[in-house]
C-alpha positions as CSV (number, residue, x, y, z in Angstrom):
1,M,-13.1,-0.3,15.7
2,H,-10.7,-0.6,12.8
3,T,-10.7,2.2,10.2
4,V,-10.6,-0.3,7.3
5,I,-11.4,-4.0,7.1
6,L,-11.0,-6.1,4.0
7,K,-12.4,-9.7,4.0
8,Q,-11.5,-12.2,1.3
9,V,-11.1,-9.4,-1.3
10,S,-10.1,-10.2,-4.9
11,K,-9.8,-8.0,-8.0
12,T,-9.2,-8.9,-11.6
13,Y,-8.8,-6.5,-14.5
14,H,-9.8,-7.5,-18.0
15,L,-7.7,-6.6,-21.1
16,D,-9.8,-7.6,-24.1
17,S,-10.5,-11.3,-23.3
18,V,-7.7,-11.8,-20.9
19,G,-8.2,-11.6,-17.1
20,V,-5.3,-10.1,-15.2
21,P,-5.5,-10.9,-11.4
22,A,-4.5,-7.8,-9.3
23,L,-5.4,-9.0,-5.8
24,C,-6.3,-12.4,-4.4
25,D,-8.0,-13.2,-1.1
26,I,-6.8,-10.1,0.8
27,N,-7.6,-10.0,4.5
28,L,-6.5,-6.9,6.2
29,A,-7.5,-4.7,9.2
30,I,-6.1,-1.1,9.4
31,R,-6.0,0.3,12.8
32,P,-7.3,3.8,13.6
33,N,-5.0,6.8,14.1
34,C,-2.1,5.0,12.6
35,F,0.5,5.6,9.9
36,T,0.1,2.5,7.7
37,V,2.4,1.9,4.7
38,I,1.7,-0.6,1.9
39,S,5.0,-1.8,0.3
40,G,5.8,-4.1,-2.6
41,P,7.5,-4.2,-6.0
42,S,6.0,-2.6,-9.1
43,G,3.0,-4.6,-10.2
44,S,2.5,-6.2,-6.9
45,G,-1.1,-4.8,-6.4
46,K,-0.4,-2.1,-3.9
47,T,-2.1,0.7,-6.0
48,T,-5.1,-1.5,-6.6
49,L,-5.3,-2.2,-2.9
50,L,-5.1,1.5,-2.1
51,N,-7.9,2.2,-4.7
52,L,-10.2,-0.3,-3.0
53,I,-9.5,1.2,0.5
54,G,-10.1,4.6,-1.0
55,C,-13.5,3.5,-2.5
56,I,-12.2,4.5,-6.0
57,D,-12.7,0.9,-7.2
58,R,-14.8,-2.0,-6.1
59,P,-13.7,-5.6,-5.5
60,D,-14.9,-8.5,-7.7
61,Q,-15.2,-10.6,-4.6
62,G,-15.1,-10.0,-0.8
63,E,-16.1,-7.1,1.4
64,V,-14.5,-3.7,2.0
65,I,-15.6,-1.8,5.1
66,V,-14.3,1.8,5.5
67,A,-15.2,3.9,8.6
68,G,-17.8,1.3,9.5
69,Q,-19.5,1.4,6.1
70,S,-19.6,-1.5,3.7
71,I,-19.0,-0.1,0.3
72,R,-20.6,-3.0,-1.5
73,S,-24.2,-1.7,-1.1
74,L,-23.5,1.9,-2.0
75,S,-24.5,3.3,-5.4
76,D,-21.9,5.3,-7.4
77,D,-23.4,8.6,-6.2
78,A,-23.5,7.4,-2.6
79,L,-20.0,6.2,-2.9
80,S,-18.9,9.6,-4.3
81,D,-20.6,11.4,-1.4
82,F,-19.0,9.0,1.1
83,R,-15.5,9.7,-0.2
84,A,-16.1,13.4,-0.1
85,H,-17.1,13.3,3.6
86,H,-14.8,10.6,5.0
87,L,-11.7,10.3,2.9
88,G,-8.8,12.6,1.9
89,F,-6.3,11.9,-1.0
90,I,-2.7,13.0,-1.6
91,F,-1.3,12.3,-5.0
92,Q,2.4,12.0,-6.1
93,N,1.7,14.5,-8.9
94,F,-0.1,16.7,-6.4
95,N,-3.3,17.0,-8.6
96,L,-3.8,20.7,-7.6
97,L,-6.0,22.8,-9.9
98,P,-3.5,25.1,-11.7
99,V,-5.9,28.1,-12.1
100,L,-6.7,28.2,-8.3
101,T,-4.6,29.7,-5.6
102,A,-3.3,27.6,-2.7
103,Y,-6.1,28.9,-0.6
104,E,-8.7,28.0,-3.2
105,N,-7.3,24.5,-3.7
106,V,-7.6,23.8,0.0
107,E,-11.1,25.4,0.1
108,Y,-12.4,23.4,-2.9
109,P,-13.5,20.2,-1.0
110,L,-15.2,22.5,1.6
111,L,-17.2,24.1,-1.2
112,L,-18.3,20.7,-2.4
113,A,-19.3,20.0,1.2
114,K,-21.3,23.3,1.3
115,L,-19.6,24.5,4.4
116,A,-20.5,28.1,5.4
117,A,-18.1,30.8,4.1
118,A,-16.8,31.8,7.6
119,Q,-16.1,28.2,8.6
120,R,-14.3,27.6,5.3
121,R,-12.1,30.6,5.8
122,E,-11.2,29.6,9.3
123,R,-10.4,26.1,8.4
124,V,-8.4,26.9,5.3
125,L,-6.3,29.5,7.0
126,A,-5.6,27.2,9.9
127,L,-4.5,24.4,7.7
128,L,-2.3,26.6,5.5
129,D,-0.7,27.9,8.7
130,A,-0.2,24.3,10.0
131,V,1.6,23.2,6.8
132,G,3.8,26.4,6.8
133,L,2.2,28.1,3.9
134,A,0.2,30.9,5.4
135,D,2.3,33.4,3.4
136,K,1.6,31.5,0.1
137,A,-2.2,31.5,0.3
138,N,-2.6,33.6,-2.9
139,H,0.1,31.8,-4.9
140,R,-1.0,29.4,-7.7
141,P,0.6,25.9,-8.0
142,G,3.0,27.1,-10.8
143,Q,4.5,29.6,-8.3
144,L,5.2,27.0,-5.7
145,S,8.0,24.4,-5.4
146,G,7.3,20.7,-5.4
147,G,7.5,20.4,-1.7
148,Q,5.2,23.4,-1.3
149,R,2.6,21.9,-3.7
150,Q,2.7,18.7,-1.7
151,R,2.0,20.7,1.5
152,V,-1.0,22.3,-0.2
153,A,-2.2,18.8,-1.2
154,I,-1.8,17.7,2.5
155,A,-3.9,20.7,3.7
156,R,-6.5,20.0,1.0
157,A,-6.7,16.3,2.0
158,L,-7.3,17.3,5.7
159,A,-9.8,20.1,4.9
160,P,-13.0,18.0,5.1
161,A,-11.8,16.5,8.4
162,P,-11.7,12.9,7.0
163,Q,-11.3,9.8,9.1
164,L,-8.8,8.4,6.6
165,V,-6.2,10.0,4.3
166,L,-4.7,8.0,1.4
167,A,-1.5,8.7,-0.5
168,D,0.0,6.9,-3.5
169,E,3.8,7.3,-3.5
170,P,3.6,10.8,-1.9
171,T,7.4,11.4,-2.0
172,A,8.0,9.9,-5.5
173,N,8.5,13.3,-7.2
174,L,10.5,14.9,-4.4
175,D,14.2,14.9,-3.6
176,S,15.2,13.0,-0.5
177,Q,15.5,16.1,1.8
178,T,12.1,17.5,0.8
179,G,10.5,14.0,1.0
180,A,11.8,13.6,4.5
181,A,10.2,17.0,5.5
182,I,6.9,16.0,3.9
183,I,6.8,12.7,5.7
184,A,7.5,14.5,9.0
185,L,4.7,16.9,8.3
186,M,2.3,14.1,7.4
187,R,3.2,12.4,10.6
188,Q,2.6,15.6,12.6
189,M,-0.8,16.1,10.9
190,Q,-1.8,12.5,11.5
191,R,-1.2,12.9,15.2
192,Q,-2.7,16.4,15.5
193,H,-5.9,15.5,13.6
194,H,-6.2,12.0,14.9
195,V,-6.7,10.5,11.5
196,S,-5.5,7.3,9.8
197,F,-3.0,7.7,7.0
198,V,-2.5,4.9,4.5
199,F,0.3,5.1,1.9
200,S,1.7,3.0,-0.9
201,S,5.5,3.6,-1.1
202,H,8.8,2.2,-2.1
203,D,10.5,4.9,0.0
204,P,12.6,3.6,2.9
205,Q,12.0,6.9,4.7
206,V,8.2,6.3,4.5
207,Q,8.5,2.7,5.6
208,A,10.7,3.7,8.6
209,E,7.9,6.0,9.9
210,A,5.2,3.3,9.7
211,D,3.2,2.2,12.7
212,D,2.1,-0.7,10.5
213,A,3.8,-2.0,7.3
214,V,1.8,-4.2,4.9
215,F,3.9,-6.1,2.4
216,I,2.3,-7.3,-0.8
217,R,3.7,-9.4,-3.7
218,D,1.9,-10.9,-6.7
219,G,-1.5,-9.6,-5.4
220,R,-1.2,-11.3,-2.0
221,I,-0.2,-9.9,1.4
222,T,3.0,-11.7,2.4
223,H,3.2,-10.3,5.9
224,V,2.2,-7.4,8.2
225,E,4.6,-5.7,10.7
226,R,2.9,-3.9,13.5
227,N,4.2,-1.5,16.1
228,T,3.8,-3.6,19.2
229,D,3.9,-0.5,21.5
230,L,0.7,0.7,19.9
231,V,-0.9,-2.8,20.3
232,E,0.0,-2.8,24.0
233,A,-1.4,0.8,24.3
234,G,-4.7,-0.5,22.9
235,A,-4.5,1.3,19.5
């Protein structure tokens, strides 16, 4: 079963009385346990597409199915609950809570999920160790480098054991060397946790790592490049 399916999806934003089409007749299937990159020029619609896949926004037309759930029928509260349990997010500006330590930032989604304290501690420490920050657990974001903050964000995204992790330009605010290290880490985490990762990115380093690359322009998908080795392996 595909992690995400979009059928005839369209989205228009309204500025005063003017409608601005963002996406038009999008049909897309995202395979499970894959590294999928959405690429396109600025204003092409890739962030809107990512927001629809991440259940942050709803389409005007068409159907979005994520982890087997059609989001069209969900109330706002149900959609929020669905995101909390099935999706993880990594942002280019990290979006860490500055007053919380690295440990507390990773723990936060587990508190929302009401996981028991012992389970929270075990999972948070394991994830911080996995991203190489076990010794920075008590540091606040302001005491960490950009690359370290992004590592905390990756650990936080994986904390609730989501089926899908989404990232909007995850290397945009990092230098090329740090960005390459972050991409390698995300690829490692994707394989280790058997989770689908979907990115929007201009970064050639990110595109080079993709199992699937989705190219979008003027709100329409122009083509999709898939790793045929994964297709032959039944992915």
